[in-house]
N, C-alpha and C positions, 0 to 999 in steps of 0.2 A: 724486495727482501725475501720472499716466499722462494724464488729460484735458488738463492744462496742458502737459506736455510734447509732446503730439500738436499740440496747438493752436500752440505755438511754433514747431515744426518746420515747420507749414505756412505761417505768417506768415513766417518767415525765408526760406522758399524762394520765396515770392511777392515778397520784397524782392531777393532775387537775380535772379530774372527780370527785374523791372522794372528793375535795374540793368545788366542785359545789354543792354537796348535800344540799337540803334544810335543813338537821339536823344539818348541820355545823353552819348555821345562826342561826337557832332556839335556839342551845346550847353555842352560842359563849362565854357567861359569867360563863358558869358553869365549874366546876372542870373537868380536863381531867383525863385520866389515870397515867399522869405523874405528880408525886409531884410538888407543886407549880406552876403548869400550867394551865390556863385556856385552853378551848377548843380552842377559838381563837388565844391563844399565839402558841399552838401547830400547829395549821393549818399555822399560820405566819411561824413557824418554817420549816413546810414541803415545804411551798412555796418557802423558801428561797434556797431549792436545786435546783430550776430552775432559780430564779433570778440570783444566784451566778456564774451560767454556762455562762448565758447572759453577766455578768460582764467581765468574763474572756475573752470573744470573742469580746467584743468591747472596753475594756480598755486595751491599750497597756503597761500600768504602771503595770500590773499584769503579764506580760510577765518576764521569768527570763533568765540569762545567765548563771547560776549556774549549776552544775553537780546534777540530779533529784535522789533523795533518793528512795530506794525501798519501794514498798508499804507498807509492813510490817513495816519497820523501821518508817514509816510516823505515825503510831500507836503507836509504842514504844515512840515516841517522843511527842505526843499529851497528853497535861497535863489532859484532860476531861475524859480519858481513865480509869484512877484509881483515880479520883478525887470524893470527898465527894458530896454529895447534896448542901452544903453550901460553898465550896471551890469557889475561884474566877473565876476558869474556867468555872465552871457550872452556877454561879451566870451571868456571862457575857451572855452567851447563853439565860438565862431565860429573862435577861432584854431586849436584843435584839430583842427577839421574842415578849414580851408584847408590845414593842414601835412599831413594824411593825403592832402589831392587833390593836392597837388604832386608826386606821383608819376605820375600821369596815370590815366586810365579802365582800361587795360589790366592796369596792375598791381593796381589796386584790386579789378578784378573777379576776377583770379586770386586774390588774398589771400581775398577773402570767400567763394569757392567752395570754396576749401580749408579756411576756418573751418567753413563749414557741413558739408561732409563729416566733419570731424573732430567736430563737436557732435554730429552725428546719430549716429556710433559711439559716443562717450563717454557720450551720454546712454541709448543701449541698455544699457550697463554699469552704469549709476548706479543704486544700490540703496541707498546711504547717506544718509540725510537731512543736510542740512548747512545753515549758517547762512553768510551772505554779507556782506562789509563791504568796500566799494569805497574806494579810498585818499583819495577826497575826501569822503566822508561820517563824520560823526563818530557813526555808530551802525550797526546791522546789519539784515539782512532774512532771512527764510527763502530758501531757494532758489527755491521755489514762487512766492513774490511776487516775486522779483527777475526769474523770467521772465515774469511778466505784466507788469512794468513795461518790459520789452523788446518785448512783444507790444504795448503801447500806443505807445511809441515808433516801432515798425515801422508800424502802422495809421496814425498821425497823420503820419510824414513820408513815408511811400509815396504819401498822398494831395498833400503839398507838392510832391514831385517830380514826380508825374503832372501836376500843375496846370502846374508849370513848363515841361514839356513838351508842353503842350497835348492830354493825354490823360486817359483815365477812369482812376481807381485801380483796383488790383487788388480783386476781390471776395473776401471773406473769409467764412469760415462761421461759424456760431453759436459754434463752439467757440473762436472768438478773439473774435469782437465782444462776447459776454456778458460775460467778465471785463474786457475793456478798455473799454467803454463804462460799467461800474459805477465804474471809477476816476474820469472826469472828472464824473461825477454827484455822487459823494459828495465830491470837491473843490468842485464848484459849490454843493452845499447848506452846506457849511463857509464858503464865501467870502461868499455872497449869501444865506443862509437858507432855510429849506424853503419859506416861502410863495412866494418868487420863483421858486424853481424849478418847484414845483408848478405856478404860475399860467403860467409859459413854456411849459411842456410841455402844458398841458391847456385853458387858458382865456386864448387870444391877447386878448382884449378887457380883460384885467386886466394881462396882461404889460407890465412897465415896465423897458427898459433890457436889458443885455447879462447873461446868467448864464453866460458863458465861464469855464471852469475855469482856463485859463491864460493 
């Protein structure tokens, strides 16, 4: 787990640094690169990837005694993966982000920085393996896999936010990118098949259509 923890903390700090950019506050109410989301809502959703980890570390109600599912199975079970823009899963995500954004940039930034400080301290003390079950899941994940899902969200939504601001996304190290990129690759194989993914990545002349994971 140490490698995952270090990767997560690096990714989380990069997200907080991006959220602190003056352009985020300046464009708070502007449309983002994601349909039906303002820059503020997208920023709030990105911040949620730090806030949720603190929730898991401090709220024992999120601990589970269930047998955890495999990481890729988590994505095959998650409704949002194949949901349309206006399906309930995505509506819920957007509404939650908009609600958190309503407090404004300064409050969001203060809360996410405080959460990151708490997470760094708590992870330094964390020695006990645990299993996590979020309220909106019907299953559980190991804490390590949960951190990988948060790293994936940070990586993807940092890019979304940077594009929304007309900036380049944060550069992330291999310790983050390796576990993160394995997720959409695995989901893509499940959704499109091995041949489609191999051809798209290695044989452009035989590639047909999108192999997008999400």
